[in-house]
N, C-alpha and C positions, 0 to 999 in steps of 0.2 A: 456426463460431459468428459471428453477425453483430454488428457494433458496435451499442451502444445509441444511441437518439436523444437529442437534447439534453434533452428533457423527462424521459426515463427516467434520465439521468445526474443531473439536478437532483433528482429524487425520491430516488434513492439517497443523494445528498450530504446531504439533509435528515436522514437517519438516521445519518449519520456527519459531524457538524458540524465536527470537527477536521480533516477532510480537505478539500483544495481541488483544484479542477480546474486542470490546467496543460497546456493544449493537448489532446492526445489521451491524457492520463494523469491520474491523481490522485496527490496528494503530501501527505505529512505529516511534520513534524519533531518528534522526541521529544527531550526533555532529561533528562539524568541527572546525578547528583552528581559522577560521575567517569568515566574511561575504562573502568574495570572494569565498572561498571554498564551502560554503553553496549554493551560487548561481550557481556555476559550476555544483554541484550535481543536483540542481533543473532543470537545462537545460538538463542534461542527462536523468533525469526522464521524462521530457516533451517529449523528442524524443521517448522514449520507450512507453509512454502513447499514443502518436499519432499513432505510428505503430500498437499498439494493439486496437486502437479506444476505449480506456477505460481510463478514466481520474480520478486521485485521487484528493481529497481535499488536498491542500498544505498550511501549516502554517509555515511561516518563522519568526524566532525570532533571529536575528543577526547570530549566528553561529549554531543554532539549527533548524532543519527542521523536522516537523511532517507530515507524510503522513497518510491519512485515505482512505481506500478503501471499497467500497460497490457498489453493483449493484442496483442502485436506482429503475430502471424499473422492477426489479424482486422482490423488496421489502426485500432484504437481501443479504447475502453473496452467491456468486456462484463461480464456478471454475475459472471464468475470474479474480476475485479478487486475488485468490491465484496464478494464472499464472503470473499476473503482479507483484505481490510481489516477486515471485521467480526470475523474470528477474531483478528486482531492486536489489535484493541481489547479483546478479552476476555482 
C-alpha cells in the first residue's frame, strides 16, 4: 500500500476535523471523566483495531487518551489509517 499524497491527507482530514497531522501520522486526544472511562474507550478501540488488523499507538494519561495512527510498513499515512480513525469516531 502506497502512502497518501499531501493533498489526499488534507482531504481526509477535512472529513475528520478532530484529528491532526503529526509528521507521517495522524493524532487525536480524547478526554473522559475519569480513568475508568478512558480505559473503557481504549478497550473499544482495541476491538476495532483487531478487527481492522491495524493498531494505533495509544498513550493513556489518567482521563486522556491520545491515539496515533500511521501505516509503518508503507512509510506514512494510508487509507487504512483514515478508515480506522473514522470507525473510532463512530
